[in-house]
N, CA, C and O atoms as a GROMACS GRO file, in nm:
protein
  288
    1UNK      N    1  -2.709   4.490   0.361
    1UNK     CA    2  -2.860   4.499   0.404
    1UNK      C    3  -2.962   4.605   0.401
    1UNK      O    4  -2.938   4.710   0.461
    2UNK      N    5  -3.084   4.590   0.332
    2UNK     CA    6  -3.117   4.721   0.320
    2UNK      C    7  -3.265   4.716   0.482
    2UNK      O    8  -3.363   4.646   0.508
    3UNK      N    9  -3.224   4.785   0.518
    3UNK     CA   10  -3.279   4.846   0.650
    3UNK      C   11  -3.436   4.796   0.628
    3UNK      O   12  -3.481   4.701   0.692
    4UNK      N   13  -3.540   4.894   0.500
    4UNK     CA   14  -3.651   4.873   0.517
    4UNK      C   15  -3.691   4.729   0.417
    4UNK      O   16  -3.746   4.740   0.307
    5UNK      N   17  -3.660   4.620   0.467
    5UNK     CA   18  -3.721   4.539   0.372
    5UNK      C   19  -3.880   4.510   0.394
    5UNK      O   20  -3.953   4.521   0.493
    6UNK      N   21  -3.898   4.474   0.282
    6UNK     CA   22  -4.102   4.448   0.387
    6UNK      C   23  -4.138   4.326   0.410
    6UNK      O   24  -4.103   4.231   0.341
    7UNK      N   25  -4.186   4.322   0.477
    7UNK     CA   26  -4.212   4.145   0.666
    7UNK      C   27  -4.144   4.245   0.715
    7UNK      O   28  -4.162   4.364   0.742
    8UNK      N   29  -4.025   4.130   0.722
    8UNK     CA   30  -3.922   4.156   0.785
    8UNK      C   31  -3.835   4.247   0.786
    8UNK      O   32  -3.773   4.274   0.684
    9UNK      N   33  -3.815   4.305   0.888
    9UNK     CA   34  -3.695   4.444   0.864
    9UNK      C   35  -3.567   4.386   0.834
    9UNK      O   36  -3.556   4.266   0.813
   10UNK      N   37  -3.449   4.480   0.831
   10UNK     CA   38  -3.296   4.482   0.791
   10UNK      C   39  -3.246   4.419   0.941
   10UNK      O   40  -3.129   4.382   0.952
   11UNK      N   41  -3.332   4.409   1.050
   11UNK     CA   42  -3.287   4.451   1.172
   11UNK      C   43  -3.329   4.293   1.195
   11UNK      O   44  -3.246   4.202   1.193
   12UNK      N   45  -3.426   4.279   1.211
   12UNK     CA   46  -3.474   4.113   1.265
   12UNK      C   47  -3.390   3.975   1.160
   12UNK      O   48  -3.350   3.864   1.194
   13UNK      N   49  -3.389   4.052   1.012
   13UNK     CA   50  -3.279   3.942   0.874
   13UNK      C   51  -3.142   3.976   0.947
   13UNK      O   52  -3.089   3.870   0.980
   14UNK      N   53  -3.086   4.056   0.975
   14UNK     CA   54  -2.958   4.072   1.087
   14UNK      C   55  -2.947   3.972   1.180
   14UNK      O   56  -2.856   3.889   1.184
   15UNK      N   57  -3.045   3.978   1.260
   15UNK     CA   58  -3.052   3.913   1.339
   15UNK      C   59  -3.062   3.759   1.350
   15UNK      O   60  -3.006   3.686   1.431
   16UNK      N   61  -3.154   3.723   1.241
   16UNK     CA   62  -3.128   3.596   1.204
   16UNK      C   63  -3.006   3.551   1.177
   16UNK      O   64  -2.960   3.458   1.243
   17UNK      N   65  -2.946   3.600   1.091
   17UNK     CA   66  -2.798   3.574   1.013
   17UNK      C   67  -2.668   3.587   1.134
   17UNK      O   68  -2.552   3.555   1.105
   18UNK      N   69  -2.705   3.634   1.263
   18UNK     CA   70  -2.602   3.666   1.291
   18UNK      C   71  -2.621   3.558   1.412
   18UNK      O   72  -2.517   3.520   1.466
   19UNK      N   73  -2.738   3.508   1.458
   19UNK     CA   74  -2.769   3.381   1.507
   19UNK      C   75  -2.702   3.243   1.441
   19UNK      O   76  -2.641   3.151   1.493
   20UNK      N   77  -2.749   3.274   1.282
   20UNK     CA   78  -2.732   3.109   1.253
   20UNK      C   79  -2.591   3.064   1.267
   20UNK      O   80  -2.497   3.143   1.275
   21UNK      N   81  -2.581   2.966   1.269
   21UNK     CA   82  -2.440   2.878   1.246
   21UNK      C   83  -2.337   2.870   1.147
   21UNK      O   84  -2.227   2.816   1.153
   22UNK      N   85  -2.384   2.926   1.067
   22UNK     CA   86  -2.329   3.004   0.944
   22UNK      C   87  -2.246   3.176   0.952
   22UNK      O   88  -2.191   3.220   0.852
   23UNK      N   89  -2.249   3.234   1.047
   23UNK     CA   90  -2.202   3.396   1.045
   23UNK      C   91  -2.121   3.435   1.009
   23UNK      O   92  -2.109   3.519   0.919
   24UNK      N   93  -1.996   3.352   1.110
   24UNK     CA   94  -1.848   3.373   1.159
   24UNK      C   95  -1.807   3.505   1.048
   24UNK      O   96  -1.782   3.623   1.075
   25UNK      N   97  -1.810   3.439   0.927
   25UNK     CA   98  -1.782   3.495   0.836
   25UNK      C   99  -1.806   3.595   0.731
   25UNK      O  100  -1.730   3.665   0.664
   26UNK      N  101  -1.983   3.578   0.738
   26UNK     CA  102  -2.055   3.690   0.680
   26UNK      C  103  -2.023   3.815   0.732
   26UNK      O  104  -2.006   3.835   0.852
   27UNK      N  105  -2.011   3.918   0.626
   27UNK     CA  106  -2.024   4.042   0.678
   27UNK      C  107  -2.128   4.100   0.637
   27UNK      O  108  -2.171   4.041   0.537
   28UNK      N  109  -2.197   4.199   0.669
   28UNK     CA  110  -2.337   4.266   0.657
   28UNK      C  111  -2.282   4.440   0.649
   28UNK      O  112  -2.201   4.492   0.725
   29UNK      N  113  -2.344   4.496   0.550
   29UNK     CA  114  -2.257   4.643   0.574
   29UNK      C  115  -2.469   4.737   0.530
   29UNK      O  116  -2.518   4.739   0.417
   30UNK      N  117  -2.523   4.784   0.631
   30UNK     CA  118  -2.684   4.816   0.635
   30UNK      C  119  -2.610   4.941   0.458
   30UNK      O  120  -2.504   4.983   0.412
   31UNK      N  121  -2.737   4.943   0.433
   31UNK     CA  122  -2.766   5.020   0.299
   31UNK      C  123  -2.910   5.042   0.340
   31UNK      O  124  -2.999   4.964   0.375
   32UNK      N  125  -2.901   5.245   0.314
   32UNK     CA  126  -3.038   5.256   0.443
   32UNK      C  127  -3.079   5.428   0.400
   32UNK      O  128  -3.008   5.529   0.405
   33UNK      N  129  -3.137   5.421   0.384
   33UNK     CA  130  -3.222   5.579   0.382
   33UNK      C  131  -3.263   5.660   0.520
   33UNK      O  132  -3.332   5.762   0.523
   34UNK      N  133  -3.207   5.591   0.629
   34UNK     CA  134  -3.214   5.590   0.774
   34UNK      C  135  -3.095   5.691   0.762
   34UNK      O  136  -2.993   5.657   0.704
   35UNK      N  137  -3.108   5.797   0.811
   35UNK     CA  138  -3.013   5.926   0.827
   35UNK      C  139  -3.013   5.981   0.980
   35UNK      O  140  -2.925   6.061   1.010
   36UNK      N  141  -3.098   5.945   1.067
   36UNK     CA  142  -3.095   6.027   1.139
   36UNK      C  143  -3.028   6.044   1.201
   36UNK      O  144  -2.945   6.079   1.117
   37UNK      N  145  -2.960   6.056   1.322
   37UNK     CA  146  -2.898   6.095   1.447
   37UNK      C  147  -2.926   5.977   1.501
   37UNK      O  148  -3.046   5.956   1.518
   38UNK      N  149  -2.826   5.863   1.545
   38UNK     CA  150  -2.827   5.745   1.620
   38UNK      C  151  -2.883   5.664   1.505
   38UNK      O  152  -2.879   5.553   1.558
   39UNK      N  153  -2.919   5.649   1.419
   39UNK     CA  154  -2.945   5.583   1.322
   39UNK      C  155  -2.869   5.418   1.306
   39UNK      O  156  -2.914   5.306   1.335
   40UNK      N  157  -2.717   5.469   1.240
   40UNK     CA  158  -2.592   5.418   1.215
   40UNK      C  159  -2.549   5.337   1.297
   40UNK      O  160  -2.515   5.221   1.273
   41UNK      N  161  -2.548   5.412   1.437
   41UNK     CA  162  -2.498   5.333   1.593
   41UNK      C  163  -2.562   5.219   1.601
   41UNK      O  164  -2.510   5.110   1.626
   42UNK      N  165  -2.777   5.261   1.564
   42UNK     CA  166  -2.831   5.138   1.543
   42UNK      C  167  -2.819   4.980   1.469
   42UNK      O  168  -2.838   4.864   1.507
   43UNK      N  169  -2.781   5.040   1.358
   43UNK     CA  170  -2.771   4.956   1.239
   43UNK      C  171  -2.623   4.846   1.262
   43UNK      O  172  -2.610   4.738   1.204
   44UNK      N  173  -2.534   4.900   1.348
   44UNK     CA  174  -2.409   4.867   1.396
   44UNK      C  175  -2.410   4.766   1.533
   44UNK      O  176  -2.343   4.664   1.546
   45UNK      N  177  -2.519   4.831   1.642
   45UNK     CA  178  -2.568   4.772   1.729
   45UNK      C  179  -2.666   4.647   1.695
   45UNK      O  180  -2.698   4.566   1.781
   46UNK      N  181  -2.702   4.641   1.583
   46UNK     CA  182  -2.795   4.499   1.522
   46UNK      C  183  -2.696   4.410   1.486
   46UNK      O  184  -2.727   4.290   1.491
   47UNK      N  185  -2.561   4.446   1.445
   47UNK     CA  186  -2.478   4.335   1.322
   47UNK      C  187  -2.450   4.358   1.278
   47UNK      O  188  -2.355   4.287   1.248
   48UNK      N  189  -2.461   4.465   1.198
   48UNK     CA  190  -2.423   4.510   1.090
   48UNK      C  191  -2.276   4.557   1.132
   48UNK      O  192  -2.238   4.609   1.237
   49UNK      N  193  -2.184   4.511   0.985
   49UNK     CA  194  -2.021   4.565   1.033
   49UNK      C  195  -2.019   4.671   0.970
   49UNK      O  196  -1.919   4.735   1.002
   50UNK      N  197  -2.099   4.737   0.875
   50UNK     CA  198  -2.026   4.877   0.812
   50UNK      C  199  -2.217   4.971   0.806
   50UNK      O  200  -2.308   4.951   0.885
   51UNK      N  201  -2.218   5.041   0.718
   51UNK     CA  202  -2.308   5.138   0.770
   51UNK      C  203  -2.302   5.242   0.579
   51UNK      O  204  -2.216   5.328   0.566
   52UNK      N  205  -2.385   5.217   0.479
   52UNK     CA  206  -2.401   5.293   0.398
   52UNK      C  207  -2.537   5.376   0.404
   52UNK      O  208  -2.648   5.325   0.419
   53UNK      N  209  -2.516   5.484   0.393
   53UNK     CA  210  -2.629   5.571   0.362
   53UNK      C  211  -2.643   5.612   0.235
   53UNK      O  212  -2.556   5.659   0.162
   54UNK      N  213  -2.807   5.582   0.200
   54UNK     CA  214  -2.901   5.636   0.096
   54UNK      C  215  -2.894   5.781   0.043
   54UNK      O  216  -2.922   5.854   0.138
   55UNK      N  217  -2.878   5.824  -0.023
   55UNK     CA  218  -2.875   5.747  -0.209
   55UNK      C  219  -2.698   5.747  -0.234
   55UNK      O  220  -2.611   5.829  -0.206
   56UNK      N  221  -2.696   5.641  -0.287
   56UNK     CA  222  -2.534   5.575  -0.233
   56UNK      C  223  -2.468   5.700  -0.358
   56UNK      O  224  -2.527   5.774  -0.436
   57UNK      N  225  -2.343   5.681  -0.334
   57UNK     CA  226  -2.232   5.785  -0.433
   57UNK      C  227  -2.184   5.697  -0.512
   57UNK      O  228  -2.101   5.636  -0.442
   58UNK      N  229  -2.185   5.651  -0.619
   58UNK     CA  230  -2.128   5.540  -0.673
   58UNK      C  231  -1.972   5.602  -0.711
   58UNK      O  232  -1.910   5.554  -0.805
   59UNK      N  233  -1.912   5.719  -0.626
   59UNK     CA  234  -1.779   5.742  -0.681
   59UNK      C  235  -1.720   5.699  -0.506
   59UNK      O  236  -1.606   5.736  -0.479
   60UNK      N  237  -1.781   5.641  -0.424
   60UNK     CA  238  -1.725   5.616  -0.270
   60UNK      C  239  -1.729   5.497  -0.285
   60UNK      O  240  -1.621   5.439  -0.279
   61UNK      N  241  -1.888   5.393  -0.320
   61UNK     CA  242  -1.942   5.295  -0.270
   61UNK      C  243  -1.806   5.149  -0.299
   61UNK      O  244  -1.812   5.031  -0.265
   62UNK      N  245  -1.740   5.196  -0.345
   62UNK     CA  246  -1.682   5.055  -0.356
   62UNK      C  247  -1.522   5.063  -0.243
   62UNK      O  248  -1.444   4.987  -0.186
   63UNK      N  249  -1.544   5.187  -0.261
   63UNK     CA  250  -1.408   5.233  -0.168
   63UNK      C  251  -1.436   5.198  -0.052
   63UNK      O  252  -1.358   5.129   0.013
   64UNK      N  253  -1.592   5.250   0.014
   64UNK     CA  254  -1.633   5.214   0.139
   64UNK      C  255  -1.662   5.080   0.150
   64UNK      O  256  -1.632   5.016   0.251
   65UNK      N  257  -1.724   5.026   0.041
   65UNK     CA  258  -1.747   4.884   0.046
   65UNK      C  259  -1.575   4.792   0.103
   65UNK      O  260  -1.568   4.696   0.179
   66UNK      N  261  -1.470   4.856   0.042
   66UNK     CA  262  -1.373   4.780   0.097
   66UNK      C  263  -1.300   4.822   0.174
   66UNK      O  264  -1.183   4.786   0.176
   67UNK      N  265  -1.361   4.922   0.270
   67UNK     CA  266  -1.332   4.974   0.428
   67UNK      C  267  -1.356   4.866   0.491
   67UNK      O  268  -1.271   4.801   0.551
   68UNK      N  269  -1.532   4.825   0.477
   68UNK     CA  270  -1.610   4.763   0.594
   68UNK      C  271  -1.586   4.612   0.548
   68UNK      O  272  -1.617   4.530   0.634
   69UNK      N  273  -1.538   4.566   0.438
   69UNK     CA  274  -1.489   4.422   0.382
   69UNK      C  275  -1.318   4.347   0.418
   69UNK      O  276  -1.262   4.241   0.390
   70UNK      N  277  -1.265   4.533   0.531
   70UNK     CA  278  -1.096   4.500   0.494
   70UNK      C  279  -1.048   4.461   0.361
   70UNK      O  280  -0.939   4.405   0.377
   71UNK      N  281  -1.078   4.465   0.247
   71UNK     CA  282  -0.959   4.455   0.154
   71UNK      C  283  -0.943   4.606   0.086
   71UNK      O  284  -1.008   4.710   0.090
   72UNK      N  285  -0.807   4.555   0.013
   72UNK     CA  286  -0.708   4.691   0.022
   72UNK      C  287  -0.690   4.678  -0.109
   72UNK      O  288  -0.618   4.756  -0.170
   0.00000   0.00000   0.00000
């Protein structure tokens, strides 16, 4: 989930997904350039399962995604 979406932001969109009937298995990973103290907590509190800071490191992206999605 990109947090800086035009129109509805990622927080609002995550909230809509979390409040929908089909959210039980939906994994949402925040992908954002917001990297200030407290931003990760704000994303997780909004309902995201994980947080990846931009710029994305291609060498660790798959490792990070597997961690957040509980894939070995």
